[in-house]
Backbone as CSV, one residue per row, in Angstrom:
resi,resn,N_x,N_y,N_z,CA_x,CA_y,CA_z,C_x,C_y,C_z
1,MET,74.840,114.673,64.889,73.590,115.388,64.890,73.664,116.505,63.866
2,ALA,72.664,116.590,63.016,72.614,117.634,61.991,71.738,118.770,62.492
3,THR,72.061,119.968,62.100,71.233,121.104,62.458,70.886,121.870,61.198
4,SER,69.798,122.591,61.273,69.380,123.358,60.103,70.010,124.746,60.158
5,THR,69.851,125.503,59.081,70.418,126.838,59.019,69.593,127.817,59.852
6,ASN,68.336,127.543,60.066,67.472,128.399,60.865,67.704,128.069,62.332
7,SER,68.185,129.051,63.104,68.538,128.774,64.498,67.314,128.489,65.362
8,LYS,66.138,128.845,64.915,64.932,128.592,65.704,64.459,127.144,65.598
9,SER,64.867,126.439,64.561,64.412,125.060,64.390,65.604,124.116,64.402
10,ARG,65.373,122.943,64.958,66.434,121.967,65.070,66.033,120.691,64.369
11,VAL,66.950,120.172,63.555,66.752,118.898,62.896,67.712,117.916,63.534
12,SER,67.214,116.754,63.897,68.095,115.729,64.444,67.640,114.364,63.948
13,PHE,68.521,113.398,64.114,68.264,112.042,63.640,68.522,111.071,64.777
14,ALA,67.686,110.048,64.866,67.874,109.026,65.888,67.925,107.659,65.225
15,SER,68.829,106.819,65.722,68.882,105.435,65.255,67.598,104.719,65.654
16,LEU,67.231,103.723,64.869,66.020,102.971,65.165,66.305,101.937,66.250
17,THR,65.368,101.812,67.175,65.475,100.853,68.274,64.116,100.181,68.464
18,PRO,64.073,99.077,69.210,62.765,98.481,69.505,61.817,99.476,70.186
19,ASN,62.371,100.443,70.926,61.544,101.414,71.645,60.902,102.460,70.733
20,ASN,61.526,102.791,69.601,60.920,103.802,68.728,60.361,103.199,67.433
21,LEU,60.376,101.882,67.346,59.883,101.226,66.131,58.385,101.497,65.906
22,GLY,57.630,101.647,66.975,56.204,101.979,66.844,56.008,103.313,66.154
23,THR,56.882,104.270,66.450,56.823,105.585,65.806,57.131,105.451,64.319
24,VAL,58.112,104.624,63.984,58.456,104.380,62.578,57.261,103.771,61.855
25,ARG,56.632,102.762,62.477,55.446,102.125,61.872,54.355,103.153,61.617
26,LYS,54.082,103.997,62.595,53.020,104.997,62.485,53.332,105.990,61.365
27,LEU,54.562,106.501,61.329,54.942,107.443,60.274,54.834,106.780,58.896
28,ASN,55.347,105.562,58.766,55.279,104.877,57.467,53.833,104.657,57.030
29,SER,52.939,104.372,57.983,51.535,104.134,57.614,50.891,105.411,57.070
30,VAL,51.373,106.565,57.526,50.855,107.854,57.040,51.540,108.262,55.737
31,LEU,52.844,107.993,55.643,53.640,108.484,54.516,53.505,107.665,53.240
32,PHE,53.282,106.357,53.373,53.358,105.478,52.208,52.077,104.677,52.025
33,PRO,51.700,104.431,50.752,50.457,103.693,50.473,50.637,102.176,50.569
34,ILE,51.705,101.739,51.217,52.042,100.319,51.284,52.153,99.924,52.748
35,LYS,51.673,98.735,53.075,51.855,98.210,54.432,53.111,97.348,54.419
36,TYR,54.069,97.714,55.264,55.333,96.995,55.302,55.253,95.801,56.248
37,SER,55.994,94.755,55.898,55.940,93.482,56.626,56.677,93.559,57.957
38,GLU,56.426,92.584,58.781,57.140,92.470,60.057,58.644,92.312,59.794
39,LYS,59.003,91.575,58.735,60.426,91.383,58.385,61.080,92.734,58.075
40,PHE,60.371,93.600,57.360,60.874,94.945,57.061,61.281,95.634,58.367
41,TYR,60.379,95.607,59.361,60.645,96.316,60.615,61.732,95.645,61.446
42,GLN,61.865,94.335,61.365,62.958,93.673,62.074,64.297,93.969,61.377
43,ASP,64.281,93.995,60.045,65.516,94.234,59.284,66.086,95.638,59.512
44,VAL,65.222,96.635,59.732,65.730,98.004,59.926,66.385,98.179,61.297
45,LEU,66.253,97.183,62.155,66.907,97.224,63.465,68.275,96.538,63.471
46,LEU,68.651,95.896,62.366,69.915,95.168,62.320,71.086,96.137,62.514
47,PRO,72.109,95.725,63.287,73.233,96.626,63.578,73.940,97.163,62.330
48,GLU,74.028,96.363,61.270,74.774,96.813,60.084,74.084,97.949,59.323
49,VAL,72.815,98.210,59.596,72.135,99.314,58.897,71.845,100.502,59.819
50,GLU,72.423,100.484,61.011,72.129,101.561,61.967,72.407,102.947,61.390
51,ASP,73.491,103.094,60.625,73.825,104.400,60.045,72.894,104.807,58.909
52,PHE,72.083,103.880,58.428,71.256,104.126,57.241,69.747,104.089,57.518
53,CYS,69.366,103.843,58.752,67.948,103.804,59.127,67.751,104.763,60.287
54,LYS,66.972,105.819,60.049,66.857,106.879,61.049,65.427,107.389,61.172
55,LEU,65.128,107.877,62.364,63.946,108.699,62.579,64.410,110.142,62.417
56,VAL,63.602,110.954,61.755,63.928,112.359,61.522,63.066,113.194,62.484
57,TYR,63.734,114.039,63.247,63.033,114.906,64.203,63.172,116.359,63.789
58,TYR,62.102,117.096,63.984,62.101,118.537,63.773,61.624,119.152,65.083
59,ASN,62.501,119.919,65.730,62.188,120.460,67.061,61.685,119.368,68.003
60,ASP,62.383,118.239,68.004,62.099,117.098,68.884,60.790,116.371,68.579
61,ILE,60.185,116.664,67.432,58.964,115.970,67.007,59.348,115.011,65.887
62,PRO,58.991,113.715,65.998,59.307,112.792,64.899,58.433,113.096,63.685
63,VAL,59.081,113.458,62.565,58.332,113.890,61.375,58.691,113.109,60.117
64,GLY,59.662,112.179,60.227,60.043,111.442,59.029,60.871,110.216,59.353
65,THR,61.045,109.387,58.325,61.844,108.172,58.470,62.682,107.970,57.218
66,ILE,63.760,107.247,57.404,64.559,106.777,56.273,65.017,105.368,56.634
67,CYS,64.741,104.420,55.737,65.057,103.008,55.992,65.762,102.421,54.769
68,CYS,66.912,101.794,55.011,67.720,101.220,53.941,68.136,99.797,54.294
69,ARG,68.610,99.080,53.282,69.231,97.781,53.525,70.459,97.661,52.623
70,ILE,71.385,96.821,53.058,72.607,96.579,52.293,72.419,95.297,51.497
71,GLU,72.765,95.351,50.218,72.641,94.188,49.335,73.974,93.948,48.633
72,THR,74.314,92.688,48.461,75.510,92.343,47.692,75.096,91.401,46.571
73,LYS,75.496,91.775,45.352,75.167,90.959,44.179,76.316,91.075,43.193
74,ASP,76.781,89.946,42.711,77.870,89.908,41.725,79.085,90.717,42.189
75,GLY,79.406,90.640,43.477,80.578,91.318,44.013,80.417,92.814,44.219
76,GLU,79.243,93.356,43.918,79.003,94.781,44.110,78.087,94.964,45.320
77,CYS,78.449,95.905,46.178,77.656,96.195,47.361,76.819,97.443,47.098
78,SER,75.512,97.322,47.335,74.588,98.432,47.118,73.855,98.752,48.408
79,LEU,73.509,100.010,48.553,72.610,100.430,49.613,71.274,100.690,48.943
80,TYR,70.252,99.927,49.345,68.923,100.101,48.770,68.113,100.987,49.706
81,LEU,67.703,102.139,49.200,66.889,103.058,49.974,65.442,102.580,49.855
82,MET,64.971,101.889,50.891,63.634,101.287,50.848,62.547,102.338,51.011
83,THR,62.704,103.202,52.017,61.708,104.248,52.248,62.398,105.504,52.741
84,MET,61.884,106.630,52.324,62.283,107.908,52.881,61.092,108.830,52.734
85,GLY,60.664,109.423,53.849,59.516,110.318,53.776,59.481,111.283,54.941
86,VAL,58.859,112.427,54.694,58.665,113.461,55.701,57.194,113.857,55.661
87,LEU,56.589,114.010,56.823,55.183,114.408,56.884,54.955,115.712,56.114
88,ALA,53.811,115.795,55.418,53.511,116.921,54.527,53.722,118.298,55.157
89,PRO,53.268,118.553,56.394,53.448,119.903,56.945,54.915,120.311,57.143
90,TYR,55.828,119.338,57.107,57.238,119.613,57.364,58.098,119.569,56.105
91,ARG,57.455,119.387,54.956,58.210,119.377,53.703,58.615,120.798,53.345
92,SER,59.520,120.941,52.411,60.065,122.241,51.993,60.856,122.907,53.108
93,ARG,61.372,122.114,54.047,62.260,122.629,55.098,63.625,121.961,55.008
94,ARG,63.895,121.328,53.881,65.170,120.641,53.612,65.383,119.393,54.467
95,LEU,64.340,118.893,55.080,64.480,117.691,55.909,64.808,116.472,55.051
96,GLY,64.166,116.352,53.902,64.458,115.241,52.997,65.891,115.317,52.498
97,SER,66.327,116.511,52.118,67.701,116.689,51.634,68.707,116.362,52.734
98,GLN,68.440,116.828,53.949,69.355,116.544,55.054,69.379,115.048,55.368
99,SER,68.233,114.393,55.295,68.163,112.951,55.554,68.956,112.188,54.504
100,LEU,68.735,112.543,53.237,69.440,111.872,52.151,70.948,112.127,52.251
101,ASP,71.333,113.363,52.548,72.755,113.688,52.693,73.397,112.862,53.804
102,LEU,72.695,112.700,54.914,73.204,111.909,56.034,73.496,110.475,55.592
103,VAL,72.563,109.881,54.869,72.716,108.496,54.417,73.814,108.391,53.357
104,LEU,73.866,109.329,52.424,74.899,109.289,51.383,76.291,109.431,51.984
105,LYS,76.446,110.329,52.955,77.752,110.491,53.624,78.128,109.217,54.371
106,ALA,77.159,108.605,55.047,77.427,107.356,55.772,77.823,106.257,54.797
107,ALA,77.166,106.207,53.635,77.480,105.185,52.621,78.890,105.396,52.072
108,GLU,79.248,106.648,51.804,80.585,106.938,51.274,81.677,106.633,52.299
109,ALA,81.364,106.821,53.574,82.348,106.603,54.634,82.445,105.134,55.055
110,CYS,81.475,104.336,54.646,81.422,102.940,55.077,82.565,102.145,54.435
111,ALA,83.441,101.599,55.279,84.578,100.835,54.760,84.239,99.353,54.618
112,LYS,83.474,98.823,55.524,83.092,97.409,55.483,81.599,97.309,55.687
113,PRO,80.819,96.966,54.713,81.260,96.731,53.340,81.455,98.057,52.592
114,HIS,82.272,98.007,51.557,82.493,99.163,50.680,81.260,99.292,49.785
115,ILE,80.494,100.362,49.944,79.241,100.527,49.187,79.539,101.234,47.867
116,ASP,79.146,100.578,46.766,79.433,101.100,45.425,78.356,102.043,44.908
117,ARG,77.113,101.828,45.358,76.029,102.648,44.825,74.865,102.663,45.809
118,VAL,74.020,103.673,45.643,72.752,103.763,46.364,71.670,103.753,45.293
119,TYR,70.635,102.948,45.503,69.555,102.938,44.514,68.200,102.844,45.198
120,LEU,67.160,103.140,44.432,65.798,103.171,44.975,64.786,103.074,43.847
121,HIS,63.525,102.862,44.228,62.406,102.854,43.286,61.507,104.057,43.578
122,VAL,60.988,104.667,42.522,60.021,105.760,42.634,58.861,105.436,41.705
123,GLN,57.661,105.489,42.246,56.472,105.209,41.437,56.434,106.163,40.238
124,LEU,56.103,105.625,39.058,56.117,106.395,37.807,55.336,107.703,37.903
125,SER,54.284,107.735,38.699,53.456,108.941,38.803,54.023,109.981,39.765
126,ASN,55.108,109.647,40.471,55.632,110.546,41.497,56.778,111.405,40.935
127,ASP,56.385,112.392,40.112,57.373,113.267,39.470,58.171,114.078,40.485
128,ASP,57.529,114.502,41.586,58.228,115.294,42.597,59.377,114.508,43.202
129,ALA,59.131,113.244,43.547,60.191,112.413,44.136,61.306,112.178,43.122
130,LYS,60.928,111.915,41.884,61.937,111.680,40.838,62.828,112.914,40.691
131,ARG,62.229,114.095,40.631,62.992,115.345,40.516,63.887,115.550,41.738
132,PHE,63.369,115.250,42.930,64.136,115.396,44.168,65.420,114.565,44.106
133,TYR,65.291,113.297,43.732,66.470,112.428,43.691,67.425,112.835,42.575
134,GLU,66.882,113.254,41.426,67.756,113.709,40.330,68.545,114.947,40.758
135,LYS,67.912,115.823,41.521,68.580,117.024,42.024,69.755,116.639,42.936
136,HIS,69.677,115.467,43.532,70.723,114.982,44.437,71.688,114.011,43.757
137,GLY,71.710,114.031,42.416,72.716,113.277,41.683,72.324,111.859,41.292
138,PHE,71.062,111.478,41.509,70.606,110.151,41.089,70.226,110.204,39.620
139,LYS,70.399,109.090,38.938,70.042,108.994,37.518,69.087,107.818,37.323
140,VAL,68.121,108.013,36.418,67.207,106.920,36.073,67.992,105.889,35.278
141,ILE,67.959,104.634,35.735,68.675,103.579,35.020,67.714,102.546,34.428
142,GLY,66.410,102.745,34.644,65.457,101.825,34.065,64.088,101.949,34.703
143,VAL,63.183,101.109,34.229,61.830,101.025,34.780,61.601,99.585,35.219
144,HIS,61.116,99.432,36.430,60.765,98.102,36.942,59.258,97.946,36.755
145,GLU,58.867,97.117,35.788,57.441,96.919,35.512,56.806,96.076,36.608
146,ASN,55.571,96.442,36.947,54.799,95.733,37.981,55.533,95.629,39.311
147,TYR,56.290,96.681,39.649,57.008,96.692,40.927,56.019,96.754,42.095
148,TYR,55.013,97.609,41.950,53.995,97.745,42.990,52.810,96.856,42.654
149,LYS,52.459,95.984,43.563,51.367,95.040,43.301,50.002,95.648,43.602
150,LYS,49.936,96.480,44.664,48.628,96.916,45.157,48.324,98.380,44.915
151,ILE,49.229,99.104,44.260,48.951,100.502,43.953,49.178,100.757,42.470
152,VAL,48.476,101.766,41.951,48.530,102.105,40.531,49.124,103.506,40.413
153,PRO,50.026,103.766,39.464,50.555,102.800,38.510,51.480,101.781,39.189
154,HIS,51.543,100.602,38.587,52.320,99.494,39.152,53.825,99.630,38.890
155,ASP,54.194,100.437,37.886,55.594,100.527,37.475,56.359,101.570,38.293
156,ALA,57.685,101.385,38.373,58.534,102.302,39.137,59.803,102.620,38.365
157,TRP,60.239,103.884,38.490,61.559,104.254,38.012,62.575,103.591,38.935
158,ILE,63.710,103.192,38.381,64.844,102.762,39.200,65.876,103.881,39.073
159,LEU,66.240,104.470,40.201,67.232,105.538,40.211,68.438,105.079,41.007
160,GLU,69.627,105.485,40.559,70.832,105.122,41.298,71.802,106.291,41.329
161,LYS,72.642,106.241,42.348,73.766,107.185,42.455,74.992,106.333,42.731
162,ARG,75.974,106.431,41.828,77.236,105.706,42.001,78.082,106.466,43.015
163,LEU,78.767,105.739,43.882,79.645,106.338,44.878,81.098,106.066,44.500
164,HIS,81.989,106.843,45.049,83.429,106.634,44.865,83.837,106.644,43.398
165,THR,83.178,107.468,42.589,83.557,107.533,41.175,84.670,108.563,41.024
166,GLU,85.729,108.148,40.431,86.872,109.044,40.224,86.674,109.845,38.975
């Protein structure tokens, strides 16, 4: 359980379960301009991603979500950060930073599979999100053209953070 520096407010994280999946759906519908599939919601309940998919609580109120999946390609294991968001009234309270830190620490500590990198997409028009991830050590490695089908702009930055770099 993570706590904030302000003793009056408490930040905590809960693993996703069938019982709180409705809350995740509701938060995602408010936070993101995309409707996620039933497969998305079933995949975030898989045991292997429990450490990487969380509900974010502020003073026991669910205010954000973080959802990831593990991918293996060409012998490299990646953690794909599918969604991360905090409701607007709760931003600027370090909730996003604490959520990202929780996932990055879990990824670095994960022995099986050994995760080599964390990556994500950010819509080209979302400069705030791009700056947020860069502040946390992510680097732009390219642009995925036509990544978003139903929202404009369609293109997305691809950002990654390499783990276990000596």
